[in-house]
N, C-alpha and C positions, 0 to 999 in steps of 0.2 A: 931187718925185722919184717916178718910177714904177719899181717893181722887179718883174721877171718871173722866174719859175722854170718850166721846162718839163721834163716827163717823157713819154717815149713808152712806152705800155703795150700789150702784146699778151696775149691770153688767159691763159696760165699765170703771167704776171708781175704780175697785178693787185695793187696795193698796194706794189709795189717802187719804190724811188727811185733805183736805180742808174742812172748815166748822166744825172742831172739837170743841165740847163744853166741858166745864169742870165744876165740882162742888166738893165741899168737905164739911165735917161736922166733928166736934170733936167726939171722941169716948166716949160720955157721954150717960148713959142709957136713952133710949127714943128718941135719935136723929134719924132722918129719912131722906133718900134721895129717890126720886121716879123718874122713867123713864116712859114716855108714851106720848100720844098726847095732854093731857090736861095741858096747860101751867099754869093754876091757881093752880095746886097742884104738878106738876112735875118740879123739878129743871133742868132736862134734857129732852127737848121736841123734839119729832120726827116730821117729816112733817105730816100735817093734813090728807093728802090723802093716807098715808101708813096705810091702814086699817088692816093689819096683826098685827099691834101694837094696844093694847087696850088703852083706855083713860088713865088708870093707869096700866101699864104692869108689871113693876118690882118694888119691894120695898126693900130697904136696911134699916135694923133696927138694932140699937145698943142695945144690951142686958145689964143686970145688971153688968156683969163683964167687960164691955168695949169691948166685942167681937161683931162682925157684922154678921148678917145673911141676906141671900137673899131669897125673896119669889117671885115666879111667880104668881101674883094674877089672880084669875079666872075672866074672862070677861063675857060679856053678852051671849056669844055663848057656847053651850055644848062642842063643839070640837074646839080647837084653829086652827087658820090658820097660825100658826108659830110653830117653834121648838126652844127651848132654851137649850143651853149647856154652862157649866162652864169649862173653860180651865185653868189649873194651871200647868205650865211647860209642861211636856210631857203627862200629864194626862187630859183627857177630860171626862166629866160626863154629860149625859143628865139630865135636870131638869124636873120633872113631872109637868104637868099642875096643878097649885094650890099647888105645893110642895115648901119646904123650905130647904135650905142647909146653913151650917155655912161656912163663909169665913175664910181662914187661917190667923191667927194672925201674923202680921209682914211679910205678903206675898203679892204677886201680881199675877194678872192673867187677864182673859178676859171672859166676858159673851157675847155670840153671839146669837142674836135673828134672825133666818133665816125664811124668807117668804117661805111657802110651794108651792106657785104658781108662783113665779117670782124670777129671780136671784138678789135678794137684801137682805140686812141684816142691822141690827143695832148692832154695836160692841161697847161694854162698857168695857173699861179697868179699873182695880181697883188696888189701892195700899193701903193696910191696915198697917198703921204705927204701930210699936210695942210699 
């Protein structure tokens, strides 16, 4: 099982958890959870006017062994207007635009999508049940 929690944070609201959204999916091959502005395909949807987030920005996909991977999907722009980093414990790793990284099995952490032009972010916490 992969459990996600998402909070949208702008300048003055840092640390607030109001409006937190949650989603989960079983760790079965082919299971998918998406984060973005398009509510028709994303289980966790961000505000429509937060254009630093693509229609479908992040995709969590369960592989054949029941392990999850995270992909920062390429959007319509050649250069993204956000930065994405994966934080697990004390370790922070930037994710390349269009890149994929495996999530630790039986672990937890956070994915932070930071707007490059304003003090706002989308914070997605994850817990990958072992």
